[in-house]
C-alpha positions in Angstrom: -27.5 14.4 -26.8 -30.0 14.1 -24.1 -30.2 12.4 -20.9 -31.9 9.1 -23.0 -28.8 9.3 -24.9 -26.8 8.4 -21.4 -29.0 6.1 -20.7 -28.5 3.9 -24.0 -24.8 4.0 -23.2 -25.5 2.9 -19.5 -27.0 -0.3 -21.0 -24.4 -1.2 -23.1 -21.9 -1.2 -19.9 -24.6 -3.0 -18.0 -25.2 -5.5 -20.9 -21.6 -6.3 -21.4 -21.2 -6.5 -17.5 -18.7 -4.0 -17.6 -18.3 -1.2 -15.0 -17.2 2.1 -16.3 -14.5 4.2 -13.9 -15.3 7.8 -13.1 -13.8 10.1 -11.2 -14.5 13.7 -9.7 -12.3 17.0 -9.5 -13.0 20.2 -8.8 -10.2 23.2 -9.4 -9.7 26.6 -8.1 -10.3 26.2 -4.2 -8.3 28.4 -1.4 -11.2 29.3 0.9 -14.6 28.7 2.6 -17.4 30.0 0.8 -21.2 29.1 0.3 -20.2 27.3 -3.2 -17.9 25.5 -1.5 -20.2 24.2 1.1 -22.6 23.7 -1.6 -19.7 21.5 -3.4 -19.4 19.5 -0.1 -22.6 19.0 0.1 -22.9 17.8 -3.0 -20.3 14.8 -2.4 -21.8 14.2 1.0 -25.3 13.6 -0.4 -24.2 10.7 -2.9 -21.5 9.4 -1.2 -18.7 10.5 -3.3 -15.1 10.7 -3.2 -13.9 14.4 -4.9 -10.3 15.4 -5.9 -10.3 19.2 -4.7 -7.8 21.0 -6.2 -6.5 23.9 -3.9 -4.3 26.6 -4.7 -1.8 26.7 -2.0 -0.5 30.3 -1.5 -4.0 31.2 -1.0 -5.5 28.6 0.9 -6.6 29.6 4.2 -7.2 27.7 7.7 -10.6 28.3 7.6 -10.5 25.7 4.2 -8.5 23.2 6.3 -11.1 23.5 9.3 -14.0 23.5 7.2 -12.5 20.1 5.1 -11.8 18.8 8.5 -15.6 18.0 8.9 -16.7 16.3 5.8 -16.3 12.7 4.0 -12.4 11.3 4.5 -12.6 10.5 0.7 -12.3 14.4 -0.1 -9.1 14.3 -0.8 -6.7 17.8 -1.7 -4.7 17.9 -4.8 -2.0 20.7 -5.4 -3.0 23.1 -7.8 0.3 24.8 -8.9 1.7 27.7 -6.6 -0.2 30.8 -6.9 -2.2 30.0 -9.9 -0.5 33.2 -11.5 0.2 33.4 -14.9 3.6 33.8 -16.4 3.4 33.4 -20.4 3.7 37.2 -22.1 0.5 39.0 -23.6 -0.9 37.1 -26.4 0.0 33.4 -25.4 -1.9 31.4 -23.3 -1.9 31.1 -19.6 0.2 28.9 -17.7 2.1 29.1 -14.7 4.2 25.9 -14.9 5.5 26.8 -18.4 9.1 28.0 -19.1 8.8 31.8 -18.6 11.1 31.5 -15.6 13.6 28.5 -14.3 12.9 25.5 -14.1 14.5 25.3 -11.0 12.5 28.3 -9.5 9.5 26.7 -10.8 10.1 23.5 -8.9 11.0 25.4 -5.5 7.4 27.2 -5.9 5.9 23.8 -6.3 7.6 22.6 -3.3 6.8 25.5 -1.4 3.2 24.7 -2.3 3.4 21.2 -1.1 4.8 22.0 2.2 1.9 24.8 2.8 -0.5 22.2 2.1 1.5 19.3 4.1 0.8 21.8 7.2 -2.9 22.5 6.6 -4.4 19.4 5.2 -1.9 16.5 6.5 -3.0 12.9 5.3 -5.8 14.5 3.5 -3.3 16.0 0.8 -2.2 13.9 -1.9 1.1 14.4 -3.8 -1.0 15.0 -7.4 -0.1 17.9 -9.3 -2.8 20.0 -11.3 -1.4 22.4 -13.5 -3.7 25.8 -13.4 -5.5 25.9 -16.7 -4.2 22.1 -17.2 -1.0 23.0 -18.8 2.8 21.7 -17.9 5.7 22.2 -20.1 6.6 18.6 -21.3 10.4 20.0 -20.0 9.3 19.9 -16.3 7.4 16.8 -16.3 10.1 14.7 -15.6 11.2 17.2 -12.3 7.6 16.2 -10.3 8.4 12.5 -9.5 12.0 13.9 -8.8 10.9 16.0 -5.8 8.4 13.7 -4.5 5.0 13.8 -6.5 2.9 10.3 -7.6 0.4 11.7 -9.8 -0.3 14.5 -12.4 -3.5 15.7 -13.7 -4.7 17.6 -16.8 -7.4 18.0 -19.3 -8.2 15.4 -22.0 -7.1 12.0 -23.0 -3.7 10.8 -21.7 -0.9 10.2 -24.1 0.5 7.3 -22.2 0.1 5.9 -18.7 3.1 7.2 -17.0 3.8 10.9 -17.7 7.3 9.9 -16.1 8.6 7.0 -14.7 7.1 7.0 -11.1 4.3 9.8 -12.2 0.8 8.3 -13.2 -1.6 10.4 -15.2 -5.0 10.3 -14.4 -6.7 13.2 -16.6 -10.3 14.7 -16.5 -12.4 14.9 -19.7 -15.7 16.5 -19.3 -15.7 19.8 -18.3 -19.1 21.1 -17.6 -18.1 25.0 -17.8 -17.8 26.6 -21.5 -15.0 29.3 -20.7 -15.4 30.8 -24.1 -18.9 31.3 -24.0 -19.0 33.4 -21.1 -17.7 31.1 -18.3 -21.0 29.3 -17.7 -22.7 25.8 -17.5 -21.8 24.4 -21.1 -25.4 22.8 -20.8 -26.8 19.3 -20.6 -26.4 18.7 -24.0 -22.9 19.7 -24.6 -21.7 17.7 -20.9 -23.5 14.7 -21.9 -22.2 14.6 -25.4 -18.8 14.6 -24.0 -19.1 12.3 -21.1 -21.0 9.6 -23.8 -18.2 10.2 -26.2 -15.8 9.4 -23.3 -17.8 6.0 -22.4 -17.8 4.9 -26.0 -14.3 5.3 -26.4 -13.4 3.3 -23.1 -15.8 0.6 -24.0 -13.7 -0.1 -27.0 -10.2 -0.1 -24.7 -9.3 -3.4 -24.3 -5.5 -2.5 -23.6 -3.4 -4.7 -20.9 -3.2 -1.6 -18.5 -7.5 -1.2 -18.5 -9.2 2.2 -19.5 -8.1 5.5 -18.2 -11.2 6.9 -15.3 -13.5 9.3 -17.1 -12.5 12.7 -15.1 -15.4 14.7 -14.6 -14.2 18.2 -13.7 -16.0 21.4 -11.9 -14.9 24.7 -10.8 -17.6 25.1 -7.7 -16.9 29.3 -7.9 -18.6 29.9 -11.4 -21.3 27.5 -11.5 -24.7 28.7 -12.2 -27.6 27.3 -10.7 -28.2 24.9 -13.8 -24.7 23.7 -13.3 -25.9 22.6 -9.7 -28.7 21.2 -11.0 -27.3 19.2 -13.7 -24.8 17.9 -11.2 -27.4 16.4 -8.8 -29.3 14.8 -11.7 -26.5 13.4 -13.0 -25.0 11.6 -10.0 -28.5 10.6 -8.9 -28.5 8.9 -12.3 -24.9 7.5 -12.2 -25.8 6.3 -8.9 -29.0 4.3 -9.8 -26.8 2.1 -12.1 -24.5 -0.8 -11.6 -22.5 0.2 -14.5 -20.9 2.8 -12.8 -17.8 3.2 -10.4 -17.4 6.5 -8.9 -13.6 6.4 -7.3 -12.3 8.8 -4.9 -9.2 10.4 -6.1 -7.2 8.1 -4.2 -8.0 4.8 -6.0 -8.3 6.6 -9.2 -4.3 7.1 -8.7 -4.0 3.8 -6.9 -1.5 1.8 -9.3 1.2 4.2 -7.4 2.2 4.7 -3.7 0.7 8.2 -2.7 3.6 8.5 0.1 5.4 11.8 -0.3 9.0 13.2 0.7 10.2 16.2 -0.5 13.7 16.1 -1.8 16.0 18.2 0.0 
């Protein structure tokens, strides 16, 4: 896939007088850095909202102060608790798994939320982003019981609500090739994934509407080619009327985002 393929797909949406919904999530934030500044400058340059998945156990006051100076639609999502793997050697990494008692995991999540609420106040949304995009299915029903209103992992969601009261809005296009050296996946691969997601949604006529297509970045591992790509992509998407790039609170607007932790 190449840039003309993306332009062609956008043309189909324009001809049909439809708008494809997208949203943007960036993972693994915890502190200020030149890469974070570059990320926030990118959001500001194109006037975009951003779901910044923050690791609560590592989140700093400096990050809170930095975000206080940026766009109000840059919102904080909860990225697990400490982004620590608890799976045995040889298994896929997971923090929110069944290798520890469920109540211990839930307690950590609640502690993490209190940290984000203290640091980021109204900027924090009650949306769980599991590290490595993995969470044990049996833990999902616990999330709304302790106050979460949204869940975001990777890939097409199996249903609109992962559990009663818990809206799922995933990301679908990861620009990093983790198996190929933790580097930018390349224009062809990322455009191919984006166009494929757009084609799938073009055929979605369900009553609930299509799931917004989620773009996933990781500012801490992005090389220069990744930053150049994101500038070119947002420039192209912002030039057409067929795209709505939603801030995270609008991507999750089907549920109330007020949150009170169960005591």
